[in-house]
C-alpha positions in Angstrom: 76.7 -56.0 13.7 73.8 -55.2 16.0 74.6 -51.5 15.9 74.6 -51.6 12.0 71.3 -53.3 11.9 69.8 -50.8 14.3 71.0 -47.9 12.2 69.5 -49.5 9.1 66.3 -50.2 10.9 66.1 -46.6 12.0 66.8 -45.2 8.5 65.0 -47.6 6.2 61.5 -46.2 7.0 62.7 -42.7 6.0 63.8 -43.9 2.6 60.6 -45.9 2.3 58.6 -42.7 2.7 60.7 -41.3 -0.1 59.8 -44.2 -2.2 56.2 -43.7 -1.4 56.3 -40.2 -2.7 58.1 -41.3 -5.8 55.5 -44.0 -6.5 52.6 -41.6 -5.9 53.8 -39.4 -8.7 55.4 -41.8 -11.1 52.9 -44.8 -10.8 49.7 -43.4 -9.4 49.7 -40.1 -11.5 49.6 -37.6 -8.7 50.1 -34.3 -10.5 53.1 -32.0 -10.3 50.8 -29.4 -8.6 50.3 -31.7 -5.7 54.0 -32.2 -5.3 54.6 -28.4 -5.5 51.9 -27.7 -3.0 53.3 -30.4 -0.5 56.9 -29.1 -0.8 55.8 -25.5 -0.3 54.0 -26.4 2.9 56.8 -28.5 4.2 59.5 -25.9 3.4 57.5 -22.9 4.4 55.4 -24.2 7.4 56.2 -27.7 8.8 60.0 -27.6 8.9 60.2 -23.9 10.1 57.7 -24.8 12.9 59.8 -27.8 13.9 63.0 -25.8 14.0 61.4 -22.8 15.8 60.1 -25.1 18.6 63.4 -26.9 18.7 65.5 -23.7 19.0 63.1 -21.9 21.3 64.9 -23.8 24.1 68.3 -23.0 22.7 69.6 -21.1 25.8 69.1 -24.3 27.9 70.8 -26.6 25.3 74.3 -27.9 25.5 77.1 -25.5 24.1 77.7 -25.9 20.4 81.4 -25.8 19.4 81.7 -23.3 16.7 84.6 -25.3 15.2 82.0 -27.4 13.5 81.5 -24.6 10.9 85.2 -24.8 10.1 85.0 -28.6 9.8 81.9 -28.8 7.7 82.4 -25.8 5.4 86.2 -26.3 5.3 85.5 -29.9 4.0 83.0 -28.4 1.5 85.6 -26.0 0.1 88.3 -28.7 -0.2 85.9 -31.0 -2.2 84.6 -28.0 -4.2 88.2 -27.3 -5.4 88.8 -31.0 -6.2 85.5 -31.2 -8.1 86.3 -28.1 -10.2 89.7 -29.6 -11.2 88.0 -32.8 -12.1 85.3 -31.0 -14.1 88.0 -29.1 -16.0 90.4 -31.9 -16.8 88.1 -35.0 -17.1 85.0 -33.4 -18.6 86.4 -30.3 -20.3 83.8 -28.0 -18.7 83.9 -24.2 -18.8 84.0 -22.1 -15.7 80.2 -21.9 -15.1 79.7 -25.6 -15.6 82.6 -26.4 -13.3 81.0 -24.4 -10.6 77.6 -26.0 -10.8 79.2 -29.5 -11.1 81.3 -28.9 -8.0 78.3 -27.5 -6.1 76.4 -30.8 -6.9 79.3 -32.4 -5.0 78.9 -30.4 -1.7 75.3 -29.2 -1.5 73.4 -31.5 0.8 69.7 -32.1 1.0 69.8 -30.8 4.6 66.1 -29.7 4.9 63.9 -32.4 3.4 66.2 -35.2 4.3 68.8 -34.0 6.8 66.4 -32.8 9.5 64.4 -36.1 9.5 67.6 -38.2 9.5 69.1 -36.1 12.3 66.0 -36.4 14.4 65.8 -40.1 14.0 69.5 -41.1 14.2 71.2 -38.4 16.3 70.8 -37.7 20.1 68.9 -34.5 21.0 72.1 -32.8 22.1 73.3 -32.9 18.5 70.4 -31.0 17.1 71.7 -27.4 17.9 74.8 -28.3 15.7 72.5 -29.4 12.9 70.6 -26.1 13.2 73.9 -24.0 13.1 75.0 -25.6 9.9 71.5 -25.1 8.4 71.6 -21.3 9.1 74.9 -20.9 7.2 74.4 -23.5 4.6 72.3 -21.8 1.9 74.0 -18.5 2.3 77.5 -19.8 2.0 76.6 -22.1 -0.9 74.7 -19.6 -3.0 77.4 -17.1 -2.4 80.1 -19.4 -3.4 78.4 -20.5 -6.7 77.4 -16.9 -7.5 80.9 -15.6 -7.0 82.4 -18.5 -9.0 80.1 -18.2 -12.0 79.9 -14.4 -12.2 83.8 -14.3 -12.0 84.0 -17.0 -14.7 81.6 -15.2 -17.0 82.2 -11.5 -16.4 85.2 -11.0 -14.0 82.9 -8.5 -12.3 81.3 -9.1 -8.9 78.3 -7.1 -7.9 77.7 -5.8 -4.4 74.1 -5.6 -5.2 74.0 -9.3 -6.2 75.6 -10.3 -2.8 73.0 -8.2 -1.0 70.2 -9.9 -2.9 71.6 -13.3 -2.1 72.0 -12.5 1.6 68.5 -11.0 1.8 67.1 -14.1 0.1 68.7 -16.4 2.8 67.6 -14.4 5.7 64.1 -14.4 4.5 64.2 -18.2 3.8 61.5 -19.7 6.0 63.9 -22.4 7.4 66.6 -19.9 8.4 63.9 -17.5 9.7 62.5 -20.3 11.8 65.8 -21.0 13.4 66.7 -17.4 14.0 63.3 -16.6 15.5 63.2 -19.7 17.7 66.7 -18.9 19.0 65.7 -15.3 19.7 62.6 -16.5 21.5 64.7 -18.9 23.6 67.0 -16.2 24.8 64.0 -14.1 26.1 63.5 -16.7 28.8 59.6 -16.4 28.3 57.5 -19.4 28.4 55.6 -20.4 25.3 51.8 -20.2 25.6 50.3 -23.6 25.7 48.0 -23.1 22.7 51.0 -21.9 20.5 53.2 -24.6 21.8 50.6 -27.4 21.2 50.0 -26.0 17.7 53.7 -25.9 16.8 54.0 -29.5 18.3 51.4 -30.8 15.8 53.0 -29.0 12.9 56.4 -30.3 13.9 55.1 -33.9 14.1 54.2 -33.6 10.3 57.6 -32.3 9.3 59.5 -35.6 9.0 57.0 -37.8 7.1 55.7 -35.0 4.8 59.1 -33.8 3.9 60.3 -37.2 2.9 57.0 -37.9 0.8 57.5 -34.4 -0.8 61.2 -35.3 -1.6 60.0 -38.5 -3.2 57.4 -36.8 -5.4 59.9 -34.2 -6.4 62.4 -36.8 -7.6 59.8 -38.3 -9.8 60.0 -35.2 -12.0 63.7 -36.0 -12.9 65.2 -38.7 -15.1 68.5 -40.5 -14.6 69.8 -40.9 -18.2 70.9 -37.4 -19.0 74.7 -37.0 -18.5 75.0 -40.2 -16.5 78.9 -40.1 -16.4 78.9 -36.6 -14.9 75.9 -37.4 -12.5 77.8 -40.5 -11.2 80.9 -38.4 -10.6 78.8 -35.8 -8.7 77.2 -38.6 -6.6 80.6 -40.1 -5.8 82.0 -36.8 -4.7 78.8 -36.1 -2.6 78.4 -39.4 -0.9 82.1 -40.5 -0.4 84.6 -37.7 -0.8 82.7 -35.0 1.2 81.9 -37.1 4.3 85.4 -38.6 4.3 86.9 -35.1 4.2 84.6 -33.7 6.8 85.4 -36.6 9.1 89.1 -36.1 8.6 88.8 -32.4 9.5 86.7 -33.3 12.6 89.3 -35.6 13.8 92.0 -33.1 13.1 90.1 -30.4 15.0 89.2 -32.8 17.9 85.6 -32.0 17.4 83.3 -33.3 20.2 81.2 -36.5 19.5 77.9 -34.8 19.0 79.2 -32.2 16.7 81.2 -34.8 14.7 78.0 -37.0 14.2 76.1 -34.0 13.0 78.5 -32.7 10.5 79.3 -36.2 9.2 75.7 -37.0 8.8 74.9 -33.8 6.9 77.9 -34.2 4.6 76.8 -37.8 3.9 73.4 -36.7 2.5 72.6 -36.8 -1.2 72.7 -33.7 -3.5 70.0 -31.1 -2.6 67.5 -29.8 -5.1 68.9 -26.3 -4.8 71.7 -27.3 -7.1 69.1 -27.9 -9.8 67.8 -24.4 -9.2 71.3 -23.2 -9.7 71.7 -25.2 -12.9 68.5 -23.6 -14.2 69.4 -20.1 -13.1 72.8 -20.3 -14.7 71.6 -22.4 -17.7 74.2 -25.1 -17.4 74.3 -28.9 -16.6 70.5 -29.1 -16.1 70.3 -32.7 -17.2 73.4 -34.2 -15.3 72.3 -32.4 -12.1 68.8 -33.6 -12.2 70.1 -37.1 -12.8 72.6 -36.7 -9.8 69.5 -35.8 -7.6 67.9 -39.2 -8.3 71.1 -41.2 -8.4 72.6 -39.8 -5.2 69.3 -40.1 -3.3 69.0 -43.7 -4.4 72.5 -44.6 -3.4 72.2 -42.6 -0.2 69.6 -45.1 1.1 72.7 -47.5 1.6 75.7 -45.1 1.8 74.3 -42.8 4.5 73.5 -45.6 7.0 76.9 -47.1 6.4 78.6 -43.7 7.0 76.7 -43.7 10.4 77.9 -47.2 11.1 81.5 -46.4 10.4 81.2 -43.2 12.5 79.8 -45.1 15.5 82.6 -47.7 15.2 85.4 -45.0 14.9 84.1 -43.4 18.1 84.8 -46.6 20.1 
């Protein structure tokens, strides 16, 4: 019981910051421009600075078991297939809608919520595992949904389209921060004090500002549109995916730190990128927006519970 209370005590301030951001936009009338500016700063500056500084010491960090990629993305693929089947037979969706629906069940909010949650609840030795998942996350998810939808619509896959997706991911500030920090770490050079202190100050702002930005962003979406579909998406994301990832981690005998990292990331709510996918492919915008709000609200309870169960299973 004390372990459970400790995890809830650690995570509740994080969701309180999300609530503050939500209230600032919804009740106090902060404009969308403020939300957009804060989100852009967090995504382009604060989080990349935090990850660069973290990964700059990558060479001296504990070894990361590469099996975690099989465990995390294998779990995502299993749930993706299950979700597409459910979308077809329970909601009579076409191929494009099935793809976006399924992506809502596997695409986690790993940046704005995952990085703060990991920093607060996981040991430092688990952070390289988190960063490794982040590097491959957007690339694999965007590629999967692009292939699925283009195949469903045209049965014609473009090499140029894949190249554009890969380029966009590599130039993503979060991925660039991880890769640049890792490269710096392998040089063995000492970070100049002025640069290190500046990055330290920026890194300190990453956690609170990312959570407030997330809350402000959620205020833009409603929860009524396509509630049945959004509830199904949330159930897949918050229950089916972490259960599948945990089972694969046990099957692969993944070490404790890596297991904690992949289960935490899989237990997070649906990420806002899925809404961008819905907008880009013009399908399920309402249900996906609703799923963002619903899954984030429910995750304030389900994610701590997942951490408690994970800790209990480790003993």
